[in-house]
C-alpha positions in Angstrom: 183.1 -16.3 116.0 180.1 -14.3 117.1 180.3 -10.8 118.6 178.7 -9.8 121.8 176.3 -7.5 120.0 175.2 -10.1 117.7 174.6 -12.4 120.6 172.3 -10.0 122.2 170.2 -9.5 119.0 170.7 -5.6 119.0 171.1 -3.7 115.8 172.7 -0.2 116.5 171.5 2.8 114.2 173.9 4.6 112.2 175.0 8.1 113.4 173.6 9.9 110.4 170.0 8.5 111.0 170.0 9.9 114.6 171.1 13.3 113.4 168.2 13.6 110.9 165.4 13.4 113.5 166.9 16.0 115.9 165.6 19.2 114.1 162.1 17.9 114.0 162.1 17.1 117.6 163.3 20.6 118.4 160.5 22.2 116.3 158.0 20.0 118.0 159.3 21.0 121.4 159.1 24.7 120.4 155.5 24.4 119.1 154.5 22.6 122.2 156.0 25.3 124.3 154.3 28.0 122.3 151.0 26.2 122.5 151.3 25.9 126.2 152.2 29.6 126.3 149.2 30.6 124.3 147.0 28.4 126.3 148.4 30.0 129.4 147.9 33.5 128.0 144.4 32.7 126.9 143.6 31.3 130.3 145.0 34.4 131.9 143.2 36.6 129.4 139.9 34.8 130.0 140.2 34.9 133.7 141.6 38.3 134.6 142.9 40.2 131.6 141.9 43.8 130.6 139.6 44.8 127.8 141.3 44.1 124.4 143.3 47.1 123.2 141.6 49.1 120.5 138.0 48.3 121.7 135.7 51.4 121.7 132.2 52.0 123.0 131.1 54.4 120.3 133.7 57.0 120.4 134.9 56.2 123.9 138.2 54.3 124.1 138.1 51.5 126.7 140.8 49.1 125.4 143.4 48.2 128.0 141.0 49.1 130.9 139.6 46.8 133.4 135.8 46.4 133.5 135.6 48.7 136.5 137.7 51.4 134.9 135.8 51.1 131.7 132.5 51.4 133.5 133.6 54.7 135.2 134.7 56.2 131.8 131.5 55.1 130.1 129.3 56.6 132.8 131.2 59.9 132.6 131.2 60.3 128.9 127.8 58.9 128.0 125.6 59.8 131.0 127.1 62.8 132.5 129.0 64.8 129.8 127.3 63.9 126.6 125.3 66.5 124.8 122.4 65.5 122.6 121.3 67.8 119.8 117.5 67.9 119.2 115.9 69.5 116.2 114.2 69.2 112.9 117.0 70.4 110.6 116.0 74.1 110.7 116.3 74.5 114.5 118.7 72.8 116.9 118.6 72.6 120.7 120.9 71.1 123.2 119.8 68.6 125.8 121.0 65.8 128.1 120.3 62.2 127.1 118.9 61.5 130.6 116.2 64.1 129.9 114.9 61.9 127.1 114.9 58.7 129.1 118.2 57.5 127.7 120.6 56.0 130.2 123.7 54.0 129.3 124.2 51.1 131.7 128.0 51.5 132.3 128.6 48.1 133.9 126.7 46.2 131.3 128.4 48.2 128.5 131.8 47.7 130.0 131.1 44.0 130.4 130.0 43.9 126.7 133.3 45.5 125.7 135.2 43.1 127.9 133.6 40.1 126.1 135.3 41.0 122.9 137.7 38.1 122.3 136.1 36.2 125.1 132.6 35.5 123.9 131.0 33.1 121.4 132.9 34.7 118.5 136.2 34.6 120.4 138.2 32.4 118.0 137.4 34.7 115.1 138.0 37.7 117.2 141.3 36.3 118.5 142.3 35.5 114.9 141.6 39.1 114.0 143.7 40.4 116.9 146.6 38.2 115.8 146.3 39.6 112.2 146.1 43.2 113.4 142.3 43.8 112.5 140.9 46.8 114.3 138.1 45.8 116.7 134.6 47.1 115.7 132.9 49.8 117.7 130.6 48.5 120.4 127.3 50.2 120.9 126.4 51.0 124.5 123.8 49.1 126.4 121.0 51.7 126.7 118.1 51.6 129.2 115.2 53.6 127.6 112.2 55.0 129.4 109.4 55.7 126.9 107.4 57.6 129.5 110.2 60.1 130.3 111.0 60.5 126.6 107.3 61.1 125.7 107.0 63.9 128.3 110.2 65.6 127.2 109.5 65.3 123.5 106.0 66.8 123.9 107.7 70.0 125.2 110.4 70.1 122.6 107.9 69.4 119.8 106.1 72.7 120.6 109.3 74.6 119.8 109.5 73.4 116.2 105.8 73.5 115.3 104.8 76.4 113.1 101.5 77.4 111.7 101.3 77.7 107.9 101.5 81.1 106.4 98.3 82.7 105.3 97.3 82.4 101.7 97.7 85.6 99.7 95.8 87.0 96.7 97.7 87.6 93.4 96.8 88.5 89.9 98.7 86.0 87.6 98.1 85.0 83.9 95.1 87.2 83.7 93.2 86.0 86.7 93.0 86.4 90.5 94.3 83.4 92.4 94.9 82.4 95.9 98.6 81.7 96.5 99.6 79.5 99.4 101.8 80.9 102.0 104.8 79.1 103.5 104.2 75.6 104.6 103.7 75.1 108.3 105.4 72.4 110.5 103.5 69.8 112.5 105.4 67.7 115.0 104.8 63.9 114.9 105.3 62.8 118.5 104.5 59.2 117.8 106.9 58.8 115.0 109.7 60.6 116.9 109.1 58.4 120.0 109.1 55.2 117.8 112.4 56.2 116.1 114.0 56.8 119.5 112.7 53.5 120.9 113.9 51.6 117.9 117.4 52.9 117.9 118.3 54.5 121.2 122.0 53.5 121.0 122.4 54.7 117.5 120.8 58.0 118.3 123.1 58.4 121.3 126.1 57.5 119.2 125.2 60.1 116.6 124.5 62.7 119.2 121.4 63.9 117.2 117.8 63.2 118.0 115.6 64.2 115.0 112.2 65.6 115.8 110.1 64.1 113.1 107.8 66.7 111.4 105.6 66.9 108.4 104.7 69.9 106.3 101.3 71.5 106.8 100.2 73.2 103.5 98.9 76.7 103.6 95.1 76.5 103.0 94.0 78.1 99.8 90.7 76.4 98.8 88.4 78.6 100.9 90.1 81.8 99.7 90.0 80.6 96.1 86.4 79.9 96.3 85.7 83.4 97.6 87.8 84.8 94.9 85.8 82.9 92.3 82.5 84.2 93.8 83.6 87.8 93.5 85.5 87.5 90.2 83.0 89.9 88.5 83.6 92.5 91.2 87.4 92.2 90.9 87.1 92.5 87.1 85.1 95.7 87.3 86.7 98.4 85.1 88.0 101.7 86.3 86.9 104.4 83.9 88.6 107.7 83.2 86.7 110.5 81.4 88.3 113.7 80.1 85.6 116.3 79.7 86.1 119.3 77.4 83.7 122.0 78.7 84.5 124.1 75.6 83.5 121.6 73.0 81.3 119.5 75.3 83.1 116.4 74.2 84.3 113.6 76.4 87.3 111.3 75.9 86.9 107.9 77.6 89.5 105.4 78.8 89.4 102.2 80.8 92.4 101.5 82.9 94.1 98.4 81.4 93.2 95.3 83.4 96.8 94.4 84.2 97.6 97.9 85.4 94.4 98.1 87.5 95.1 94.7 89.1 98.4 96.1 90.3 96.5 98.8 92.2 93.9 96.6 93.7 94.6 95.2 97.2 92.2 92.4 98.0 92.6 90.8 101.5 90.8 88.3 103.6 89.5 89.9 106.8 87.2 88.0 109.1 86.6 85.4 106.4 85.5 88.1 104.0 87.4 89.5 101.1 87.8 93.3 101.2 89.3 95.2 98.3 91.0 98.6 98.5 92.6 100.5 95.6 96.0 102.0 95.9 96.0 105.3 94.1 99.7 105.9 94.1 100.2 104.9 90.4 97.1 106.7 89.1 98.9 110.1 88.7 101.5 108.6 86.3 98.7 106.9 84.3 96.8 110.3 83.9 100.1 111.8 82.7 100.4 109.1 80.1 96.8 109.8 78.9 97.5 113.5 78.7 100.5 112.8 76.4 98.1 111.2 73.9 96.6 114.6 73.2 98.9 116.2 70.6 96.9 119.4 70.1 98.3 121.3 73.1 95.4 120.5 75.4 96.1 119.4 78.9 94.2 118.1 82.0 93.0 120.1 84.9 93.0 117.7 87.9 90.6 118.3 90.8 92.2 119.7 93.9 90.6 117.0 96.0 91.9 113.5 96.3 91.3 111.0 93.6 88.9 108.9 95.7 89.3 106.1 93.2 88.2 103.3 95.6 84.7 104.6 95.9 84.4 105.4 92.2 85.7 102.0 91.2 83.3 100.3 93.7 80.3 102.2 92.4 81.3 102.0 88.7 81.6 105.8 88.4 84.2 107.3 86.1 87.0 109.5 87.3 86.6 112.8 85.4 89.3 115.3 84.6 88.7 118.6 82.8 90.5 119.4 79.6 92.2 122.8 79.3 92.8 124.5 76.0 96.0 126.4 75.5 96.3 130.0 74.6 96.3 130.6 70.8 97.2 133.1 68.2 94.7 134.8 65.9 95.7 136.3 62.5 93.8 139.5 61.9 91.6 139.5 58.8 90.8 142.4 56.6 88.0 144.5 58.1 88.4 143.0 61.6 87.7 145.1 64.6 88.3 144.1 68.2 84.6 143.6 68.8 84.3 141.4 65.7 87.3 139.3 66.9 85.7 139.0 70.3 82.4 137.9 68.8 84.2 135.4 66.4 86.5 133.9 69.0 84.1 133.9 71.9 86.4 135.9 74.2 85.4 139.4 75.6 87.3 142.2 74.0 88.9 143.4 77.3 90.5 139.9 77.9 92.0 140.2 74.4 93.4 143.6 75.3 94.9 142.2 78.5 96.6 139.4 76.6 98.2 142.0 74.1 99.7 144.9 76.1 100.2 147.9 73.9 97.9 146.8 71.2 96.2 149.6 69.3 92.6 148.5 69.1 91.8 151.2 66.6 94.5 150.0 64.2 94.5 146.2 63.5 96.4 145.6 60.2 95.5 142.4 58.4 97.9 139.6 59.1 98.8 140.8 62.5 99.0 137.9 65.0 97.4 138.6 68.3 97.4 136.5 71.4 94.2 135.0 72.7 93.9 133.6 76.2 92.8 130.1 77.0 89.1 129.7 76.7 89.2 128.0 80.0 90.1 131.4 81.6 86.4 132.1 81.2 85.6 129.2 83.5 87.2 130.2 86.8 85.3 127.7 89.0 85.4 123.9 89.1 83.2 122.7 86.2 79.9 121.0 87.1 80.0 117.9 84.9 76.5 116.7 83.8 74.8 120.1 83.6 75.0 122.5 80.6 73.0 125.5 79.4 73.0 126.1 75.7 71.7 129.4 74.4 71.1 130.2 70.8 71.0 133.9 70.0 69.4 133.4 66.6 66.7 131.2 68.0 66.3 133.2 71.2 66.0 130.0 73.1 67.7 128.6 76.2 68.0 124.8 76.4 68.8 123.0 79.6 70.7 119.7 79.6 71.3 117.3 82.4 73.3 114.1 82.0 73.3 114.5 78.2 69.5 114.9 77.9 67.5 118.1 77.4 65.1 118.7 80.3 63.9 122.3 79.6 63.6 124.9 76.9 62.9 128.5 77.6 62.0 131.5 75.5 64.4 134.3 76.1 65.5 137.7 75.1 69.2 138.6 74.6 71.0 141.9 74.1 70.1 144.4 71.4 72.5 145.2 68.6 74.2 148.1 70.3 74.7 146.1 73.5 74.8 142.5 72.3 75.1 139.3 74.3 78.6 137.9 73.9 78.9 134.5 72.3 81.3 132.0 73.9 81.5 129.4 76.6 81.1 130.8 80.1 80.1 129.6 83.5 77.7 130.3 86.3 79.7 132.5 88.7 77.3 134.5 90.9 73.8 134.4 92.3 71.8 137.4 93.5 68.1 137.2 94.4 67.6 140.7 93.1 70.5 142.6 91.4 70.4 146.3 90.7 71.8 148.0 87.6 72.3 151.6 88.4 73.1 152.5 84.8 69.6 151.7 83.7 67.8 151.9 87.1 66.7 148.3 86.7 66.0 145.6 89.3 66.8 142.1 88.1 65.2 139.2 90.0 67.0 135.9 90.4 70.2 137.2 88.7 72.8 134.6 87.7 76.1 136.1 86.6 78.0 134.3 83.8 80.7 136.6 82.3 82.1 140.1 82.7 81.2 142.2 79.7 84.0 144.4 80.9 85.8 144.3 84.3 83.4 144.6 87.1 80.3 144.5 85.0 78.6 141.0 85.0 76.1 139.9 82.3 73.9 136.9 83.1 70.4 135.5 83.4 67.5 137.1 85.2 63.8 137.4 85.3 61.8 140.2 83.7 63.3 143.4 85.1 61.4 146.3 86.7 62.0 149.9 87.0 62.2 151.6 90.4 58.5 152.7 89.9 57.5 149.0 89.7 57.0 148.8 86.0 57.9 145.4 84.5 59.7 145.6 81.2 59.8 143.4 78.0 57.2 140.9 79.0 55.5 141.3 75.7 58.6 141.0 73.6 60.2 137.8 75.0 61.7 135.8 72.1 63.3 138.9 70.6 66.5 140.8 71.5 65.6 143.4 74.2 68.2 143.7 76.9 71.4 145.5 77.3 73.4 142.2 77.2 71.8 140.0 79.8 69.5 137.1 79.0 65.9 137.7 80.1 63.4 134.9 81.1 60.0 134.9 82.6 59.9 135.4 86.4 58.9 131.7 86.9 61.6 130.4 84.5 64.2 132.6 86.1 63.4 131.3 89.6 63.6 127.7 88.4 66.9 128.3 86.7 68.3 130.2 89.8 67.8 127.0 91.8 69.0 124.5 89.2 72.1 126.2 88.0 74.7 126.1 90.7 78.1 127.8 90.5 80.3 126.1 88.0 77.6 125.1 85.5 78.8 125.7 81.9 76.9 128.1 79.7 77.4 127.9 75.9 76.2 130.9 73.9 76.1 130.6 70.1 75.7 133.6 67.8 
């Protein structure tokens, strides 16, 4: 017997087969629904959605805004309120981007932000959104005006330009050199404008517009050439002489080159090098030279200024006078005060003044007596380069100028009972015709050189005459004849009177 189902040819499925397909059909339905949902969201997002959350234009947050809202915010923050720093690293100035021809198109920039997730890279961008990737910053769309920028940059460039420092002159490693001053700064307008034109958006984003500059070296070649040309002048030595008027000796020094260079002050003035000499360190140098003399002698510095610059320029030595210290003399057997005066070259009355209470009639051997400095016989500034040397034994006067003998005169000195005092003296007075009342003598062209005793000056003069007009001693010149003075012919006395100014040293040897 055949059943109804068999007759119809149908084969019913078992219940467990139908149950195995049910989950897959559910999943398919869910996926289909999600797909349609995503398609719906995407279509909505493409058509009317806001800018993707997290999207920024530079540092301006525009995510979640409409294009219109984003445009307003971009305009405010990039065109109206943004400050642009302009400078070259050392100097910074504040400006507005619009002043430099930089304008952000707010609508185009907002549209550019809106295109994130909607443009040609939308699938990759959408995938990033789904995985939580932060959207990249979007640079603004900048409209740049090179003309406006060039005009503004020309002004700002002048604020950073700086002329190079002047070259200076220095003495280093034993030679004079031109040392460059600080580098100057030159503004490169073309390079700055090009950098701005190449990356206006990046410059706006950074907020810093670099003014491109280049260093300008300080010029030294011209100065060095001039220094080379005058090297010999700069190397000219500064000489110091210490003249001893008592011994007629001269000590000589040359200021060390390194020390002298520290005093010289060369400078470029009107394209010519001028050199001055700073004297402030010279005093200490003189003191150091004085310390080299270990015999008690010292220096007598002129009362006038050193005037080293002129001396150095002309090659003249700076001369100081050596002063001898007071000394002690040990009395010898048979010494008298006059003998001591003759032997030491110091008039007896000056020895008495240096030894108050001394009994000149009783000078025991071995007694130490004080002798004044021989320089006390030279009360006036010494005339260096002139010297009179008188020999009592030879009865001759020799005249020296700059180390050479220029004259020799026959003379007559004092007789034994009124001798001429040996020693080193100095021209002190001039009288056209002096009168000695003690001897009733007129003495033409009298030159006083020392006091035989206080108030009585001995010196040079021509042949004397009595009040009756008689000339004395003309026939005995060359032999002692006077009462202590030194007698010359009338002609020789007149010449000497003119030649020997006050301060000329007179050396008399016995």
